[in-house]
N, C-alpha and C positions, 0 to 999 in steps of 0.2 A: 735131202736135208729140211730142216723146218726152219719157218724164221723167227724169231724171238723182234715183240716189242717194245720198248727203250727207252723212260723219257731222263730230259738230262736238259740242261742247261743252254742252252744254244753258240752259246760262248765258249761253254765249254768244249760243247759239240764239235765245232769249227778250229779250237785250237789241237784237237785229237787227231781230226784230218788232217790240217799241216802236217804233225807228226807223225801219225804217216805215212802222207805224201814225201815225206824229210828221208825216207825208210823204203821208198818205192813201191807201196803195200796199199791197197785201200784202207780203210776202215773194218768192214768186215772182215777181212784178213786178219788182221792184226787182231782184234775181237776173238775170231776164232783160235785164235794163239793163243791169247790169255785166257779164254774159258778151257781149252786144254789144260793149261798148266794149271787153274785153278781147281780142276777137275780131282788133277794129277795128287794134289797136295793130299786129298783126303785117305786115300790108297798109303800113300808113304804114312803117313799116321799110323795107322792101320799095320802096317807090315811093323814101321813103330811097335809099337804097342804089344803087337808076337811076340818080338824079337824077347824086349824084357822082360815080357811074363816066363821066356822061355830062361832066361838069366835071374830067375826070383831066388837062386839057389846059390850065387854068388855071392859073397860077404864084402863088400868094401875096407878096405882098411887097414887089414890083416898084414904083418907083418910076416914076410920071407925067412929063414932062417940065410946063413949063407949057402947051407949045404943045400938045402931048396933050389936057391938060387941057379946055383953050379952044377945042380942034376941033368943028365942026359939020356 
């Protein structure tokens, strides 16, 4: 693992440590979990963009006939 140095208000750090302790975790563990989630958001956005590109042919707002809706 690699170390990361962050700067934050000492009061904020103490409050974050208290929250982590209340969840029986260290601040380091909580930060690692947050970092993983934050990095995953980018992947989710890319997946959504890919899906939307694949659905370009779909035309929203079209009304189907009763026969089309009941086709099997």
